[in-house]
N, C-alpha and C positions, 0 to 999 in steps of 0.2 A: 576841769581837766588840768593837769600839770603841764609845764612847758615841754616835758618829755613825751607827752601824748598818752600818759596813763590816766585812768579816771581819777577825778578828785573826789574826796569824801564830801557828802552832802553837808557836813558840819563846817566845811571851810567857808569862811565869809558869812555875811549876814543873810543866812538862807531863809529867814522868815519874811524878808522883804522882797518885793519884786525887783528892786534895784540890785539887791544882793545876788539874786539868781542871775540877772543879766550880766553882772560883773563876773560871776563864775563862768558863764558861757563864753565871755569874751577872752578867757584865758586859753581857749583852744589853740593848740600849737599851729603856727604857720610854717614850721620847718618840715619840708617834704620828706626828710630822712629821719624824723623823730621816731623814737623807739615805739613799736606798736604795743597794744595792750596784751596780745597773745601771739608771740612770734611763731612762725612756721616751725613745726617740729615739736612744739610743746604739747602736752596731753590734751586730747579733745575734751570738751566739757561733757560731763555726765548727761545722759539722756533723761528727759522728763519721765516720771513714772508712767506706766501704761494707764490709759484711760480706764476709769472704773464705772462711769455712768453709762447707761444704756442709750445708744443711738437709735434712731429710726430712719429708715429710708422713705423718702416721700416721692410719690408719683406726681409728675408735672404734665398735665394734659391741656392746661389752659394757658392763656397769654401770660408771659413771664415779664416781670418788671425789669429784669436785668438785660442790658444790651450785650448779648453774647458775641456780637460782631465787632465790638469796640476793642481795639488793641493799642499797645503803647505808641505805635507810630502816629496815631491820630493826635497825640498830645503835642507833636512838633510839626505836623504837616503844615506846609506853607509858611512856617515861621522858624524853621530849623536854624537858619543863619543868624537869628537874633536870640537864640535860646541855648542855654547849657542843657543838654539832654540827659536827664536822669530817669527818663520814662522808658526808654528802649534798652534792653539788656545785652545788646551787642557790645563786645569788647572794643574799646577805643584803639585808635592807631592800627587798625586792621583793614584789609588783609596785609600780611607782611610782604616785603618786596619780593622775596623768592616766590611766593605764591602768585602775586600779580604777574610776574614774568612768565610763569608757566601757563597761566590763563591766557595771557596776551599771545603767547606763541601758538596756542591752540586755534586762534582765529584764522590761521593760514590753512586750516583743514575744514573750514565750514562748508565747503562744497560737497563733502561726503556726509551721508547720514550718520548719526551718532552710533557708536558701537560700545556698549557698556560692559563688555566681557572683562576687560582688564580692571576696571574700577570695581566691578562686582567681586572679582577674585581677590582684590586687595582688601576690600572690606571683610570678606570671609576669612582671609588669613589673619587680619588684625584681631578678630574675635575667636579664632580657632574653630571655625564652622565650615561645613561644606557649602559650596556656592548655591545649592538648592535651597538653603535656608536664608538667603539674602535677597532683598528686592530694593533697588535704587528708586528713589521717588523725587518728584519735583518739590523738595522741601517736605518737612513733616506734615504740613497742612494737607498735601495730597494724600498722604497715608491715612489720615483721619477720614477723608472722603471715601477712599477705597474700602476701608474697613466697614464704613456705614452702608455702602451700597452693595458690596460683594458678599458679605457674610450673612448667613441665614440665622439671625438671632431674634429672639422674641422678647427677652426681658433684659435689655441693657441697663446698666447702672453706672453713673459717673460719680466719682468721689470729689466733692468740692470742699473748700475753694480750690480751684485749679484753672489752668488754661481752658478757656471756654469754647474753643473751636471744635473739640471732640463732640461736645453735646450739640452744638449747632449743626455739625455734619450729620449726626444721627437724626436729629429732627427733620432736616431737609430731606433725608432719605425715607421719611415717613414713620420713623420709630417713635414709640412712646417711651420716654426716658424717666427712669427713677434717679433720684439724687440721694446720696449719703453726704450730709453736710457736717463736716468736722467742726469742733467748737474751740474757741480760744481758751477756755478754761482747761481743756485737755492738751493744750499746746498745739492744736491743729494736727494731732497725731492720729494715725489710723488704728482703730480697734478692729482687727479682722473679724471678730465675732459679730460685728454689727452689719456685715454684708449679708443680705438675705440669701438663703440657699437657692431661691428661684432665679437669681441673677445668672444669665448664661453669657454675659459679657460685662466685665468690670474694667473701667478705665480709671487710671490714677497716674499722677505725675510724681516723679522722684528724681532729684529733689523737686518739690512742688512749686510751681508758679501760681500764685504770688507769695506764698507763705515762707519760702526758702527752707521748708522742713524736709529733712532727708529721712525717709522711713526705712527701718531695717529691712534688708532684703528678705530675711526669713519671714517677716510678717506678710510681705506681699506674696512670697512663694506659697505661704499657707492658704492663700485664697484659691489655689488650684483645686478643681473638682472635675470629675468626668463630665464632658459635655459643656464645659465652661472655658471661655477665653479670658485671659487676664492680660490686658493691654497696659504697658508701662511706658509713659512718655519720659524718656531720659534725655530730653533736649539740653538740659543743663548739667548732666552728670560729668561731662569733661571739665567743668569748673570746680569739681570736688577733688582735692588732692588724693591720688591713688584710686579714685573711683571706688571706694571701699564698700559701697552698698549696691554696686551695679548688678543687674541680672543679665546683661548682655553676654552672650556666649554660653549661657546655661542651657543644657538640653535635657536636664533631669526634671524640669517643671512642666507637666502636661499643659498644653494650651497656652503657653507663655508667648506673648508677642511684645517685643521691645522696639521702640521707635527712637532713633537718634537723628541729630541734626548737626550740620557743620556751620550753621548760621552764627551761633553765639560766640564761640571761641575764635573763629577765623574771619569774622566780619563779612559773611557772604549772603546776607539777607536778600540782596538784589539778584543773586545768581540762582537761588532756589535749588538746594540739593540736600537730601536726607536719605535715610534708608530704614528698612524694616528687617528685623531678625525674628524668625518664626519657624514653626514646623514646615516642612516642605509642602505639605498639602495646603496649608494656609497661604503660603507664598504663591502657589499655583493659582489659587482662587483670586488673589489680589491681582496677579499679573494678567489674568484673563480680563479683568475689569479695567485695566490700564490702557490708555491710548498708545498707539505706536510711537516709539522714540520720545518718551515722556521727559527724559533728562537730556539737556543740551550737551554738546561736546565740551565746551568750557567747564560745565559743571561736573562732567565725568572726570575730566583731568584733575579738577580740584579734589574730588572725592578720592581719587587714586593717590595723589601725592600727599594728602593729609593723613593717609594711613601709614606713611613711611616711618621708620624708627626715629629719624631726626625730627619729623613733625610731631610725633607723639611726645618726644622729650620736651619740645618747646611748649606743647600744650600743658604738660605737667608743671613746667616752670611757671606758666601763666596762672595755673590754678593756685600755686603756692603764693604768688603775689596777690591774687584776689583775696585769699584768706587773710593776709596781712592787712590789706586796705579795708576789708570788711570789718575787721576788729577795730580799726581806727574809727570808722563810721559809727559803729555800735557804741563805742566809748563816748563819742561826741553826742549822740542822741540820748544817752543815759543822763546827760547833764540837764535835760529838760523835764521838769515835773509834768508838763502838759503832754508828754510823749511816752508811750510804752511800746516796746518792740516785741516781736515774736522771738522767743529765746532760741538759742542754738541754731541760728541761721547758717546754712551750709552752701548756698548758691551765690551767684554774682549780683544779688540784690537782697534787700531786707524789706520786711513789711512792718509798718508802724501805724499805730492808732494815735491820731493827733486830735487833741481837743479842738473842736470847730474846724475839723480837717478840710472841709470843702472850701471854707473861706481862706484858710491858710494856703491851700493849693493855689487859689487865684492870686493871692498876694505874692506867692513865690513866682508865679508867672510874670507879674508886673516887675519883679526884680531880676528876671532873666533866667529862671530855673523851671524846667518842666519835670514834674514827677507824675507817676501813673496813678490815676484815680482808682479807688477800690470798689466803688459801688456797682460796677458792672460784673463783679464776681459774685455768684451765689454764695451766701454765707457771710458776706461783708457789707459794709455800708459806706456812706460818704466820708466818714471820719478816718477811713483806712487809706493809706498812701503807700505805694511801692516805690522804693528808692534804689536806683542802680548804684553799684559799687564803682567808684572812680578813683583816680589817683589822689594822693594826699592833699595837694593844693586845691584841686576842685572840690573835694569834700569839705575842706575848711571854709572855702567861700560859700558853699551851700549851707553849712551850719550857721554861719553869720547871717545869711539871708533868712534862714528859718527863725533865728532869734528876732530879727526885725519883723518878720511876718507875724509871729506870735504877739509881738508888742502891738502891731498895727490893728489886729483884730481884737485886742483887749483880753487875751487869754490870761 
């Protein structure tokens, strides 16, 4: 990489020798204001061609080797103070001061039971929906549990690799789950024709965790069928500038259920607040399965103020910065012959296949960097690592540590 932060040609330097590759990596810019590889506002990369191979959905009724309950926070639990966290995708330096002040002020009203009407109305207004199509939840995780327990479905299907909690919730509720596992050679992109007609519940992430792939909204909408629910986890959609493939607010897609979270952009993982957008009859079913007062007063205040025009403008600015910093991370990873990344990443993280990835991950930990292991995601294995997008200085430090780790494991 050149000192300006743009990718360097593989022909620069003695590329045939390991020392030459390491020297090339060492040129990664340490200037936090270096020019990014693809500035905000430049044309988006063209999408990979649609998959042409036939996928098959697999029924999983037996014990599964994947730990569906493993999440990024486990990578830094008990040692977070000694580790640079690239495993959890919550935006750093959050929540902002104005949000902390509003949440703190709400503590004076804790003697009263939570009243979610204002927050629900704010979410509805933000997406141009009637309040009957909105349900506030204790994080998106509660929504997955409600969907699994309350809805009368017989043939649920989960599109993988993706966040594993939806499938775990379905299994816990006694459902037999089919998987549609997308392939790396297809860019981990959805082929709508691969979803079996018998599926009466389809769950997919967009952009998908951990692949960072943003599926076209039209492809997901095409999954709609009479008698089928299409559940789209949009927990990371607000990290996409302009949210240009969102389905939130759409009322023309039958059976569409969209889940959103305030956790990632606003740094509210500890507060637990999210919401569901769905047809009124689906919302009513989920609400009947919900305990009383499921969302705390501080969380309701956060939901309401994060729907304001000023907050939405700030979120859009944050998404633009994420795009710039992601381009820098991808350019740095491209310098390594031992690493290949999923192309056209659109979220606040990237997925990379690293030669001897499990060993490299442990070496990174010894150097003070935590990344998310990939082998707990169906469709991936131990050589896959998910890496959160961070600021320029942190990313450069990580790339240097990655270089050292690859050297130490003998890649």
